[in-house]
N, C-alpha and C positions, 0 to 999 in steps of 0.2 A: 484374804481372811475368810474363813469358812462361815457359812450361814449360822451355824450353832453358836458362834462367837459374836453374833450381832443381835442387837435389839431391833425388832422390826414392828412389833405391835404397839399400837397407841397406848394401850393400858400399861405396858411395860415402861414406856417413857413417862407416863403420868405417875407411876409408882416411884420412879427415881426422882422426879421433880418434887413430889409432895412429901415423901418420907425421907429423902436423902439429904445430904449436905452438899455445899458448893464452895468453890473458890474461883476467883477470876483473875485474869491478867488483861493486858491491853487488848489482845486479839482473841482470847478464848475464855470460855466459862466451862468449868468441869463440875458436873454433878455426879455423885456416887451414892450408892445405896447397898449396904451389906445384906446379902440374901440370907435366908434362914439356914438352920442346921441341916435340913434335908438336902440342900444344894451345895454343901460344903465340898464335895468331891469334884464338882464341875468347874470349868474354867470361867474366867471373867468374860463379860459380854459388853460390847460397845455399841452405842447409838450415836450417830452424828446428825446434828440439826443445823441446817444452813438456811437462814431466812431468805425470802425472796428479795429483800432489799440489798442483798449481797451482789446479785447479778442474775443473768439469765441462767437457763438450765445447764448450759455447757459449763459455765463458771462454777455453779454450785456442785455439779457432779464431779468436776475435776478436783475441787478442794476436798470433797468427801473421799474420793479415791486416794488422794495423797495422805489424808489423815488416817485412813484405815491402814495404809502401808506403813506409816510411822508407828502406829499402834501395834501392828503385827510384829514388827522388828523388836519391840521392847514392851511386852505386856506386863502389867503389874502383877505382883504375886497373889494379892488378895482376890478371892473369888467373888468380886462385887459386880454390880451392874453400873456402867458408866455411861454418861451422855456428855459429849463435847458439843458446845454451842459456839458457832463461829460468830465473831463480831465484825462489824464493817471495817474494811481496810486490809483484812488478812489476805485475800486473793492477790491484791496488788502488791503487798509486801512480799509474798512468796514468789511472785513473778520477778520482782526486782532483786531479791536477796537469795533465792534458791531453796532447794529442798532441805539442805542441812540446817538452814535457819529455822525452817518449820519444825524440824526434829528438836532443836533447842527450845522452841516455844512450848512444845508438848511436854518436854522434860521439865520445863519451868513450872507449868501448871500441875504436873504430877508431884513435883517436889513440894509445892505449896500444900497440896492435899495430904501428903505424908507427914507434914509438920504438925 
């Protein structure tokens, strides 16, 4: 995933949290915020938040890489800013059930957001 398709600044995350909407599932919370008309031509951007309670840096970075890869394979059409927040238990579940299961969980949360 290219850097221009990522949220990286704290103020971008804060804008999505404060002004955006959210949906949640057992393992993920998705926040999204529609950007203004001036950004209509640009692609959607993703930020991934993994709290320290999830595990050490190796575990947190692995789940971030996996989520970015899933997102890259099936980006949403709307040019919004998105933040995926990982809930406890996701890394262990991905380890046990595999990458395809993670793809289904991201699809589930995106489906809830579209509804």
